[in-house]
N, C-alpha and C positions, 0 to 999 in steps of 0.2 A: 560762488559754487553752492548749488542747492544741497539740502540735506538728503542723506540716503534713506530710502524706504526699506521696509522689511523684505521686499522682493529683490532688492539689490544685494542683500547679504546672503552668502552661501552658508548653509548650516555646517556644523563641524562634521557630521556624518558624510555629507556630500563632498566636503573638502578632502577627507581621508580617502574617499573613493577616487577622487581626481588626482591624488598624489602620483600614481604611476604615470599618468599622461603628462603631468606637469614636469616630472623628471625627464621624460622623453623629449619634451619641447625644450627644456634647458640644455640637454646634451646636444640637440640639433643646433641650437643657437651658439653654443661654445664651439662646435665644429665649424660653423660658418665663420665665426670670428677668427679661428685659427687659419682657415683658408684665406681669409682676407689679409692676415699678417704675412702669409707666404707670398701672396701675389704682390704685395707692396714691399716685400723684403724687409719687414720690420722684425727685429730680434726681440723676443720676449722671454723672460725668465719665469717659467711656470712655478718654480719653488716659492716665489714671492706672492703667489696667488693663494687665496683661501676661500673656502665655501662655508657658509653658515645657514643652517635651517632654522628659521624663525618660527617659533611656536609658543604662543602665550598660554600658560597654564598655571593654576594655583599651586600645583604640586610639581616641583622641579624634577625633571627626568634625570636619571643617572647616566643616560647615554647621550652622546653628542647628536646622533641622528637616529631615526627609527630603524627597527630591525629590518634586515634584508634590503637596505637602501643601496643602490648601485653606486660605484665610484664615478666621479666626474674627471675627465681628462682634457688637458689642453696641450696640443702639439705632442701627443702620445706620452704625456707625463701626468701622473695622478695629481689632482688638486687636493691638498690636505683639508680635512674637516676641522673646524675650530669651534670652540664654545663661545669665544669672544674674540673680537678683532677691532683694531683701531682704524677708522676710515674717516678722512677729512676732519681730524681732530676730535672725533666722537668715538668712544669705545662702545661698540655694539655687542650685545649678548643674545643668546638664543631665546631667552625668556622676555626680552624687552623690558627688563627691570632697571637697567642703567646704573646698577650699584657700583660696578667697577669704574664707570665714567665719573660718577659723583665723588667717589673716594679719591680718584686722581685729581679732580678739580679742587677738592677740599685741601689736599696737601699742597697743591700749587698756590692756592690763595693764602694759606698759612705761611708759606715760604716768603711770598712777596710782602705780606703784612709785617713779617719779622724784619725784612730788609728795609721796609719803609719806616718801621719804628726805630731802627738803628740810625737812619738818616736824620730824622726830625727830632726836635727837642720835645721832651715829654710834656711840656706845658703848651706846646703848639696846639691851637684849636683845630688843626687839620684832621686830627684823629680823636675820637672819643668812643666810649663804650656804652652801649645800651643793652641791658639785660631784660629780656621779656620772658617771664616764666608762665607757661600755660598750665592747664590741668595735668597732673601726673599720669592720668589714664590715657592721655593722648600719645605717650611714648616719645620717641625721638622725632623731632620736627626739623625741617630744613633750616639751615643757617644762611641768612642772607648777608653776604659780604658786599656792601655797596661801596666800591672804591672808584672815585673819579680819576685817581692817578695810580699807576703801578710803577715800580722801579725795575727796569729791565735794561741791562747793559749800560748802567749809569745814566740813562736818559729817562725823563718823566714823560709818560705817554698816557693818553686818555684810554679809558677802558669801560666796557659795559658792566652791568651788574652780573655778578657771578653767584650762582646758587650752589651751596655746598651743604653737606650734612656734618653734624658733629655729635659725637657720643657724649653720654653723661659724664660730667666732670665733677670731682668732689666739691668744688666751690661753686658750681652752677648746676642747679637741678636739671633733670632731664627735660629738655624742651628747646625752644628756639632762642638762639643767641644771635644778635644782629650787630655786626661791626659796620659802622657807617661813617662817612665823612660829612662835611658841610653840605647842606642842600644846594642844589644848583650845579651847573657845569663850570668847572674852573678852567680858564685858558692858561696858556704858558706864562703870560705876564702876571696873572694873579698868583699862580703857584710860585713864581720867582720872588714876588713881593712877600709872600708868607714865609718862604724859606729864609729870605734876608732878614725878616723881622725876628725869626727865632734865633738867628745868630747874634743880633744886637742885644738880646736879653742877657747874654753872657753866662748861660747855664752850662756847666761842664758836663752834665749828663747828656748822653746822646741816645738814650733809649727811653721807651715808654714804661713807666712804672705802673703796670696793670694792677698790682696789689693795692696801691694807694690812689688809684685813678678815681674811684667813686667817691673817695673822701675829699679830693680836691675839686671835683666837678660833680657835685650832687645834683645839679640841674639836669644832667644827662642820664640819670638813673631812673628808669621807668618803674621798676619793681625790684624788691630785694629777694634774695635767695638764701636758703639755709641748707646745711649739709643734711642729707637724708641717707640713712644707712651707714654701715661701717665699711671702710675700704682699707686695704693694706697700705703699709708705709710707702711702697713703690708707687701706688696710685695717688697718694696725697701730695704729689709734687706741686708746689705753688704754681698758679696760672702764669705768673711772670716768667717762669722758666721756659715756657713754650716759645717765647720770642727773645730769650736772653742769651743764647749760646752763640759765640762768635769764634771763628777760626783765627786765632792770634796767639802769640807767645804768652806764657804764664810767668809772672814774676815770682820765682821760687824763693824759698827761705833757707838760710844756712843751717847746717846740722848743729845740734847742741854739742858743746864741748863736754868731754867726760870729766866729771868732778873727781877730785882726789880726796879720800877720807883719811882721817887720822888712823894709823894702824893700831888695832887693838892688841891685847895680850894674846899671843899665840899659845893656846892651851892644847890639851891632849885631844885626840879625835873623839873620845867618848864624851868629853865635856861639850864639844860642839853638838854632838848627837843628842845629849841630854836636854838641850834647849828645846828640842822638838818633842821627844818622848820623855816627858818629865817623870820624876820618881812618883809624884802624886798620881799620874795617869796609870803607871804600872801597879801601884798599890790598889787603885780602884779596880783594875782588871783582875788582880788576885782575889779581891773580896767578892766581886760579882761572879767570878768563876766558882768559888766555893758555894755561894748562894744558889746558883743555878743547879749545881750538882746535887745539893741537899734538897732543893725543891723537886728535882726530877726523881731521885732515888730514895730520899728520906734518910740518908746517912751522910756522914761527912767523908770528904776525901782524906785518905790516910796515906801519908802524912798530909796535913793541911797545906794547900797551895799558898806559897808565900811570895814576897817580892823577889827573893833569890830564884825561885822557880820560874817566874815570869822573865827574869833577865836571862836565865839559861835557855828558856824556850826561844826567845828572839835571837840569842846568840847562835843557837843551832841554825836558825833560818838564815842568818847572815853568812855562815860558812857554806850552807847548802847552795846559796846563790853563786858562790865562787867555785866550789868543787862539785861537779855534776855527778849524780848517780842515776842510773836508769830507773831504779826503784829505791824509794827512801828506806825501806827495811833492810837493804843491803849494808847500810852503815853499821848495823848491829850484828850482822852475820859473822860466823866464825871465820870464814875464808876471806871476806873482803872488809873486815872490821876496820873502822876508822876511829882510832882511840880518842882524839880531841873531843869528839861528840859522844861516843859510846861510854867513855869514862865519866862524862859530865851528867848524863841522864840516861836512864834505862829506856828501852823501846816502849814498854807498856805505859810508863809514866808520860813520855812525850806525846803519844797518841791520845792518852786520856786528857791531857791538858789541851790538846788541839781540838778534840771533840767538844769540849765544854768551854771553849774560848768565848768570853763575853766581856763587854765593858759597861753594860747597863743592867741593872737588876730588873729583868723582864717580869718577875712575879709581882713587883710593886707598881707596874705601869699598866694603864688601860690601853691595850695595844690598838684597839679599834679607834679610839679617840686620838691617840698619839699619831697614828698613821695618817689621819686626815690633816694633821698640822705639819708633820715632818716625816716623810717616808724613809729617811735615813736615821731614824732615832736610835736604832740599835748600835750604830757606830759613830754617833755624833760626838761623844767625848774625844775620840781619837782624831776626828776631823778638826775639832776646835783647837786641840792642843797643837797640831801641826800648823794650822792656819794662823793661829795667834803669833807664832814665832815668825812666820813669813811676813805678817803685817808689821813686825818690829824692825825689819831690815831697812836700811837707809834708802831713800828715794830722792833722786835729783831729776832735773829737767834733762832726761836722756832719751834713749831709744828703747822701746818696749814692744813686745809682740804678744798677740792674743791668738790662741788656737785651741783646738779640742784634743783631748788626750783620752785614750780608751783604757779602762780598767777591765782587762780581759776576763770574761766569765762566760761559760757555755751552758751553765745550768739554768734552772728556773728562777726567774726574778721579774717582778713587775717593772723594775727600772731598766731592764736590759733593752738595748737598742742594737740595731745592725746597721753599720755604715759601710757601704760597698767601697771597694778599691782601697781599703785600709789594710795594713799588715795584720792588725787584730780587729777584724770587722765586728765581732760580737762582744758585748760587755756594757758596762756603765760608762756614760759619757761624762768627762770631766773637762770643764772649760778652765784654761790656765792662762795667767798673766805672768810673763817672764821678762827678764832683761834679754838683750840680744845675745848675751853670752850663755844663757840657759838657766840662770838662777830664778827659782819660783818666788814670786812676790805675793800672789793671791790665786785662789782657785774657787770654783763653784761646781759641785757635782749636780748634774741635771737630774731632776726628779719630777718632771712634768709640771702640773699645775701648782705644786707646793714649792717650786724653786723660788728662791729669794731674789726676784727681779722686780724692782719697783716701777720700771718703765715698760712693763709688758703690755699695758693697755694701749700705748701709743706707738709701739715699735714691734717689729718681729722679734723672735727669740734671739737671733744673732746680734742685732743692734742692741737689744736690752742687755745682753751679756757684756758687750763692750762697755756700755755706759756703767754697768754695775762694777766691773773690774777696774774702770778708770777713775772711780771715786777717790781712791787713795793716792793718785798721781799728782804731782805739783803742776802748776801752770807752765806752759811751754814745752811739755813732754811730747814726743813723737810716737804715735801708735801705728803698728803695722798688723794687718789681718787679711785673711783671704776673702774670697767672694761669698762665702756662706754668711759672713757678718756684714759686709759693706753694703751701703745704700746711700742715696743722695741725702735723705733726711738724717741719717746718722752723721754724715759729714757736717751738715748744718748744725746739728746739736753739739758736736765736738768743738766747732768754732765758737759757739756761745760759751763753752766751758774753758776757752783759751787753750785747747789742745789741738794738736795736728794729727790728722789721720791719713793713712796711705794704704791702699789695698786693691786687689783685683775686683772686677765688677762684672756681674752677669749682664748680658746684653738686654735681657727682658726687664732689668731694673733701671735701665737708662731709656730705652725705647720700648714702651708697652703697647698693647693693642689700643689703649685709649688715648695715647699721646706719643708723639714722635718729637724728641728734642733736637736730634741731629742725625742725619744719615751718613754713617761712615762708609768708606769704600769696602767693597767685598774683598774677601781674602784672595780670590783668584785674580783680582786686579791690583794687588799690592806685591811688590818685590820683597825679598828677604832683607830685613833691616829698615824698611820704610815705616814711617810712623805718621799719624795724623792727630792733631791736638785741637781741642776746643775749650773755651773758657767761658764761665758764666758772666753775666753782666756786671756783678760786683767785683770780679777779678779775685775771687776767694776760693774758687774750685776749678780744678783742671781735670779733664778727661782725655786720656791718650790711648789710641789704638796702635799697637806695635805688632809687626809681622815678623815672627821668627820662623819656626817650622809651620806654625799656624798663628792666626791672629789672637791677640789677647787684649782685653780692655781693662784699663787701670784708671783709678780715680784718686785724687790727692788734694789736700788743702795746703800742702807744703812744697811740692815739687811739680815741675812740668817736664816737657820734653828736653829742654835745654838746661845745661850743656850736654851734648851727646858725646859718648865715648865709643871706643872700639872694643868689642869682645870677640873671643875666639869661638867659632862654631864649626862642627864637623859637616863637611859637604859630601853627600853620598855620591853625587855624580863625579866630582873631581877627586874623590878618595883622599882628601886632605883637609886640614883645618884652614878656615878662611876668616878674615876680619869682617865683622858685621857691626853696623851702627846700632848703638843701644841708647835709648833715652835715659835721662837722669832718674826719672821716676822708677824705671825698671831696675836700674843699677842699685839704687838705695833700698828698694824693696827686697832684692835678693841678698843684700848685705845684712839687713837687720831683721828679716822676717823669721829666720830659723831658730829663734830662741827656744820654743817649745820642742822643736825637733831635736835640738842638742840635749835637752833634758831627757827626752824619751830615749835617745841613743845611749846616754850614760846609765839610765835605769835598765835598759835592755841588756847591757853587757853582763851584768851580774844580778839579773832579776831572780827572785825566789820563785821558781816554777814548781808549784805543787798543785795537784788536782784536788778539788774539793767541790762538794755540792752546795755548800753554804756560802752565799754571797757576802755576808758580813766578814767571814774569814778572808776572802779575797780583798775586800776593801782595806782591812786592817793591815794585811801584808803589803798591799800597794802603798799605803801611807808610811809603812816602815821603810820600804825601799826609797820612797821620795824623801824621807827625812835624812837618810844616809847621804844621798846625792846632794841635797841642798846644803847639808852641813859641810860636805867636802868643798862645795863652791865657796862657802864662807871661809873655810880654812885656807884655800888656795889664794883667795883675794887678800887675806891678811898677810900671807907669806910674800906675795908680790909687792904689796904696799910697803912692807918692811925690808924690801930689797934682798930677800933671801935667795940664794942660788937655786937654780932649777933642780940641780942634783940633790938638794937637801929637802925638796918638797915631795911629800908622799903622793903617789898616784892613787887612783880610786881603789884599786885592788888592795894595796897596803893599808889604805885608810879604813876600808871595810873590815879587813881581817883584824886590824887593831881594835875596832869597836867590838867585834865578836869575841876577841880574847879577853877584853875587860868584862863583857857580859858573862862569860863562862867562868872566868877565874878571878872575879872581883872579890869583895869582902865575903867571907864564908859564914858570918853569923846569921842565923835564921831568925826572922822576925815573926814567929808564929803567934806569940803572945797577944799582940795587938789584934790580929785577925780572929783569934779564938774568942777574945772578949766580945767582938762584934757579932760572932756567930751564936753566942749563947742564947740570944733572944729568939732565935728561929726554932719553931717546933720540929721535933724529930718524928718520923713515921715509925709506927710499931711494926717491926719486921718479924715478930714471933708468929 
């Protein structure tokens, strides 16, 4: 065929002028084709026909066809206009760019390579990896997958070279990656001989270890590659995971047995509470409150705030959480007076202490410098006191949950975040580690860049929080968390620490735009109670998709889909409860994940609700409520270990009121002398 000359090429302007006549010719040809179908009595489904207008341009048009283009009809039925259409195995598009076709072929090639890698021994020379890294400025280049054999329907067939594209991978710089087999065409006898040779070697591994491939076969490595740029932890999935997920059952692990501790001495509720809010902490709050008032006004509080005043102050808050008043000042009103509080402290004294509530001497601190190190420095002594007691609680190889807790605050604060779909959407975010029964073992208030997260450079915030809170757990512990925290790299890191993790998983953290590990069924193709499970090649990680009302994706290093149980679910169509199959990973997650929710529920029942514009006051009161709830968990655990009858165990309301009674009516001696001696060194303002 001879080359075309310039006279043979129609210019773009002439082509646009000829479009109306071309559409007329096309319509006339379709009408003649339809008449031919009628004459020969051939039935045709026009709905399966499609029309595409091919127009190559550097700028992609937003419209499928040009403006004012008439419709095409076949047998009096409109032919739908398409932007792309698959015809004879090739996906055609209007711009002649073949991107959709290349993407489809790329996924098919990766799928067959994965199946081929599962069949062959990883030391078999049938497959090897060659990495060719061109100049970065060239961008994404085609990936040549030269496969002389493909696995289809369990038969080995010859195939031609397939060209696909591949996006930049964290372990391979942007460029051309070539998967190749041995040179030459392999016949069936040669393939059978090679497969037989791999079986005689006796290697138990049935997959290709792509991570260690270049180390074992350095002669196949054409050039090295290095990581360029920073990627998220979801994109840093090892290259071996691309071909390592198989649809098979997971070998689950048994749940840890609950350890029995020696029962301690059952003391009074206040003694349990004093382990969190120590006397030293309340003395420091009394001292700093006097210092703040003196620095602000130049005079001393009269009478000086003492330890007894701080105890009464918190005792009032403990009662206010149990007995609700629309307005706090109504407690001291003549008509609605509540004597247990009104007789303990006057209204003016209470609000004076509340306004000047501090636990750090702000006058002796460089606030700008301290804020860059720790943005919670104003309330750090209270946080440390409560957290130190939480860290002293016994820990065994049990079930623990990690979740976020909101410290509700609506005012102005640099640390305030808004989390939608939360009962308390606005406030400070507190990451909490609890037992599955609700007892707090550790927590970390999120403060942005100054948060104490050692692994924040390698993981996202959620994964870093889990690793930070799991440092105090013994080996063999089972952790449960939701999809905000979970990722594949987090599970791999927990396995290194000999910890087990289970949680829900975002779909874009399993299958990203850069890599597809496994394609699960769509929700509309799954029935209620159906599940699908895949396992990684090391058999250490299981990913299960389960359909209830809608699909949910879960990942675990301890549980798989088996054994399945029956759960009761409400059916809207039948108007009754039905039994639905439930995988083991879902059942165990629902059983042990709600520890933080139990703690929130206990705090919410008798929470101290008071409005304030100062976020340090909100944090201190939140820590006060947390200390009461956690001390009640300690008290109840000791009572159950000592086999005390349930009727003799105080509930949370009685426990809280007992603490408030001790704070309000404890020892009445006033310890003003110690605080006055500490205040003598402070200068007084001349008020004359």
